[in-house]
N, C-alpha and C positions, 0 to 999 in steps of 0.2 A: 704433727706428734708422731709418738712411737711409743713403742711398749717395751718394758725389761722385765725379766722374771728375777725375782729377788730370792736370796739363799733359802727362805722358807718355802718357795715354789709359788708364791702368789705373783700374778700379772699384774704389773702396774703400768697405767698410761702415764707416759713423761712428754715434757716439751724440752726441746734442745734450745739452749739460749747461749749466743757467744758473749762472754761476760769479760769482755777487756781485748787487748790492752787499753785502758784509760790513763792518760799522762795527766799528772797534776800541773796546771797552768798557773794557778796563783793560790796562795794561801793568806788567806783573810783573818784578821786578830782584831781584839777588842781594842787595842791600841790604835790602829791604823784606819779600820774600818767601822767601829762599834759593834761587830759582832763576830763571833768564830765560825769559819765556813773553809771549805776546800772546794776549789773550782776544778772539774776534771773535764777533759775532752776525749771525743771517741770518733773513729771513722776519718776518713782522707777526703780532703777538698782540693780542689784546684786551685792554685795560686791566683789564678785571672779572675777567679769568681769569689774571691775573699777579698774584703775592704782591708787597706792598708794598715789600718789601726790593728786590726785582728793579726795580721801578719807580723807587725812588731811584738804585739802580745805574746803569740806564739814562739817568736824566736827569743824571748827572755827564758821560755822553758827549753830552749833547743830543741824544737820539734816543728814537724810540717804542719801547714794549716789543716785543722780538722772541721768536721762536719756539725758536730755536735759539741756545745758547751753547757755543763750543767753544774749547779753549785750545790754542795750537799753542806746544810748547816749542822752545826753542833756534832761535827763528824767525829769519832773517836779514833780515827785510823791517823797514825802519825807517819806521813809521806813529806817529803820535801818537794819542791819545785823542779820539775824536770823528771823526777821519778814515776815509775808505772802502776798502776792497780792492775792485777790480773786475777783470774778466778781462784787463784789460790787462798784468798780472804775468806771463801767460804768453806765450810766443811761438811762433810756428807752426814745427813742425819738432822742438821740444823733447819729452823724454818725461816722462810723468807717471805716479803711481799714482794708483788711485782706491778708495778703503775704501767699502765699503757693506754692507747686511745684503740676504743673497739672500732670494728669495721663499721663503715657507714653503708646503709641499706635505703637512703632516699626516702621517700614519701610513701608511707605505707598506712594501710586501713587500720582499723581498731582489732579487727581479728587477728593479723599478725603482730600488732605493735603491743596490745595489751591482752590478747588472748580471750577476746569476746566470741561467744559461741555463735552470733549472728541471731535474726530477729526471729526465726522459727523455721517451720517445715516448709517444703519446697512446693506443697498443693495448697489448695484452699484459697486462691488468689494472691498469693505471696508475690508473685512476679520475680524482681530483681532484687528482694530485700534480704537474701539469705546472709551477706556479710554486711548489712547496714548497721549503724550504730543504734539505731533506735531511738526513743525519746531523751532528749538532752535538758530538759527543764520544765518548768511550768509555762503558762502562757499568761495570765493576767498578773499572778502573783509566783515568782519574785519578778518577772517580765525581764529576766536577762539570765545568761548561762554563768554559772559559779565559776570562779577561778579554779584552776587545776582538774576541770572536768577531762577527764580520759577521751580524747578524740584522735582522730587521724592525724598525722603530722610526720615530720622529720624523724627518722629512727637510726639510732647508732652514731659514730663519730663522738661519743662521750669519753672522757676520762675515767677509767675504772681501776680501783686499787684490789687486787686478789691477794687476801691474807693466809697465813700459815700453809704455804706451799712446802714441801720437804724437799731438801735437796736430794737427790737419790745418789747421784754420782758426779764426781768433778773428773774433768779431764784436763790437765794443765798443759799439756803439749800443744792443745788445739786451742785453748780456753774456752771450752765448752762446759758448761753445767747441764745436768739433768734435773729437772723439778717435777715433782708430781703433778700432775693435773693440767689443765690448759691455762694461757695465759692471754690477755686481751690483744686484739690486732691480728693483721693478716700476717703471711710469712713474710720475713725481712722487714718487719717494723720495729721500730726503736722502742725499748721498755726500759725502766728504771727498777733495779733491783735493790731492796732495803732488806738487810739483816736485824 
């Protein structure tokens, strides 16, 4: 993340996203596929690591093998196969949504995962209970743990959609856009931007 000063003097925290170029590899229509969609590809991949079927698929679009292929249903962008989508489809000031996978944090306890405060004080015989979950249910009734009980477990690695991020600035030469706020994932991870 970085921050920029806006014309009114306000400092805004921003994330830099490389938005393209994404090559249109296939255009699906209701006549041929039963629905409208635009298939785009991003990133470079080695030809030796790409299946032959995908190599031929990319060859139809006159492009080299790509790492990521994504389908955009009911897309209003009018591009033909082989043309590129760049960051110029975004305008400064418009709101976008960013979809990505959050950082995986492994197996975490209830204090970190759900914000529990622990069982109590460190004195009066508490021993090592400060970060424990405490009671999780009744004994004779209901004689089980209810579904959805907040307990320790794996945290992170979820697909998240952050809505209404404002496009602060567009850099068409480098295919960068600056969006206000943070986006899910670590540095260098792949995200999908919707406007």
